[in-house]
N, C-alpha and C positions, 0 to 999 in steps of 0.2 A: 956511858950508861948502858946497863945490860938490856937485852931484848925483853926480859921479863919485866923490867921496870918501865919499858916503853909501852908495853901492852896496855891498852885502855879498856876498861870494862864498859860494856853497853848493857849490862844486866845488873839487877840488884836483888839479892836474896835477903829474907828476914823471916823470923817466926811471927805468927800472928800475936798481937799484944795480949789477947784474952785467952789464947789456947796454944800452948807450945807444941801440940800435936799437929798443928796446921802450919805449913810453910807457905811462903809467898814469894813469887818470882815476878819481877817487873821487867818487861822488855819494851822500853820506850825509845823511839828513834831508830837510827840505822842499825841493822844487823851487820856489824863491822866485819871486815875480812882480815883484820890485823892478826897475823900469825896463826890463823886456823888451818891453813893449807901448808903442809910440809914442815910444820913445827908443832911440838906438843905442848908448848908453854901455856897458851891461852886455853885450849880445851882442858888441860889439867887443872887450871885455876877454876874453871867453871865447875868441874866435877868436885873439887875440894869445897867450893862454896856450897854446892848442893848437899854434900855430906855433912857440912857443918850445921845444917838444920836439925840433925839428930834423927831419931826414930819417929819421923812424922807419919801420920796416917793419911793426910790429905795435903796436896800441893796445889795451890791456886795460882794460876799463871795469868798475868794481866798484860795484854798486848796492845800497843798503840804504835804501829810501825808501818812504813811504806816499803820495807824489805831491805835488801842488801845482798850479802854474799850467800850463795847457795850452799857452799860447803859448810859454813858456820851453821846455817839453818838445819842442814841434815844432821850435823853432829849434835846439836841441841835436841832435835827431834828424837834421835836415838837414845840420848841420855834420859829424856823424860819418859820415853816408852819403856825403858828398862827399869825405871824406878818402881818400887813396890807400892808406893803411895797412890791413892786415887788422884788422878790429875784432872782438875777442872780448869778450863781455859775461858777467860773472859775477854772479849774484844772491846777494849776501852777506846773506841773511836774507829780505828782502821787496822785491818790486818791484810796487807797487800804483798804480792810478790813472794819473796822468800819468807816473810813473816807468816804467810798462810801455810807454809810447810810446817813450821813449828806448831801452829795451831792444831794441825792434824794429830798431834800427840795427845790431845785431850780425850779422856774417857767420855767427858761431856763438854761440849763447846757451847758457851752461852754468848749470844750476840744481842745487844740492845736493838730495839726497833729503829733507832736512828744511827746505827753503825753500818760499816761497809766492809766487804772483803773483795779481794781481787786476785786472779790467777792468770798466768801467762806462760809462754815458752821462755826458756833461759836465753839471755843475751850475752854477747861477748864484746867488751870494749877494747878496741885495738888502735894502736898508734904505730905508724911506720909503713914500710913497704913489704909486700908479701908475694911469694910465688903462688901459682895456682895450687900446687900440691900442699902448701902450707894452709891455704884457705880451706881446702877439702878436709884436711886433718882437723881444723878447728870446727868445721861443720859436723864432722863425725863425732867429735867430742861433745858438742852441744846436743846431738841426738841421743847419746848415751846418758847425758845428764838429764835430759828430758824424760827418759824412761824411769830414772830414779824418782823424779818428781811425780810422774804418773802413778808409780807404785804407792807413794805416800798418800795420794788422793784416793786411789782405789781402795786402800786398806780402810779408810775412814768412811767414805761414801758408799752407796750401793750402786754407783755407776760403773759400767764396764769401760774398757780401755778406749774404745771409739768415742763414747760419750764424754769421757774426760778430755780427750783431744779436742772435741768440739768446743768445750768450755774454755780450754786454754787458747784455742784459736780466736774465739769470739766472732763477732760479725765481720770484723775487718782484719783479722789476723793479729790483732794487738792485745788479745786477752779479753777477759770479761770482768767487769765491775758488778758486784752483786749487792743488792740491798739485803737487809736481814732476812726478809721473807724469801727472797731468791736463794740465799745461802742455805736456809733450812730446807727448802723445796728440793734443792739439788744434793743435799746431804753433807754440805761443807760445814754446817753447824747443826746443833741438836735442838736448842731451845731459844726462843726469842724472849729477852727480858723486857721489862718496862723501859720506856725511854729514859736515858740518862742525860744529865746536863753536861755534855761533853763540850767544853769551851772551844769553839771553832770559828775561824774566819778565813776568808779567801780574798787576797789582795793581789791582783794580777796573776802571776804564776806561783805565788807563795801561799801555801796552805798551812795554817797553824791549827793544830789539834791538840788540846790539853798542853799547850806550851811548847810543843814540838813542831818545828818548822820543816816543811817539805817543799821541794821544787817540783811542781807537777808538770813543768814543761817537758820533763823527760818521759812522761806518760802521754803518748800521742792521743789516746782516746779517753782521757780523764773526763768522766761524766759530770760536767759543771751543773747541769740542770738537776741531776740526782742529788748532788751535794747541796745545792741551794735548798732543795726540799728538806734534806736532812738537817741543815743548819737552822732552818726556821723551827723545826720540831725541837731542836736542842734547847732553844730558849724557853720552851714551854715546860721543860722538865724541872724537877725540884732537887734531885740528888746532886751532890757536888762530886767532882772527880776525885779519885784518891791521890794524895800527894806522893810525889816520887822524888827522892833525893839523889843528886849526882847523876841523874839520867837525862833530865831535860836540858841538855846542852845543845846549842845551835850547831848543827852539822850540815855538811853538804850531803843531801839525800840523793839516792840513785836507785834505779830499779835493780832487780836481782841480776847479777852479772857474774861472769867468770873471769878471774884474774889469772 
């Protein structure tokens, strides 16, 4: 099987049913690292899918993701920023970690009152044995990647570099989870929407938001109390979440990490 055939899409493009000048992009679940680094196959497919929408004037991006690969997130962020259409980003539940980088591409970022965002420093998953020089090299690379993340946040928010670092650090060095109001106050979102009926449940360490499951045990500081307050509010909303085809597959979720 070819590498192109093996690549799995974690996105879905389509034109709005009532207006072909409006395109829609759904990013539900993990921002996959498959073939994005060191291979042009998947990024090329993403670009082709984006172009297939035609001469759209508006691109609505719907995000419900706990993150994933930082390189994929940066590539998508760049493509959305380059596109001539007005980009509206809607947080359909959660935009955490690498997903928050993609959200920064929005000309306007809308976040429901019962949704959340999360930012943190990049992580590296490692297996095996390493010399000190190798670990120093990895740390240096993470620092460089962190600067690229800071740049994306600074471009959208009105915060300076030091303020961005404070948010990425959080109170315990594990990042910051933001309510909708906190995200707007800090500049990570522009407008708070009315509460949406985001179907959500928390069972042990498995969080299910709009049919997408996330293992929150990998986030040491997941704010369970904040989530419970959000979940209660979700049951009071009337609007139903948008259906997403071929995206809501059960996957092993992970924070933004470097492969």
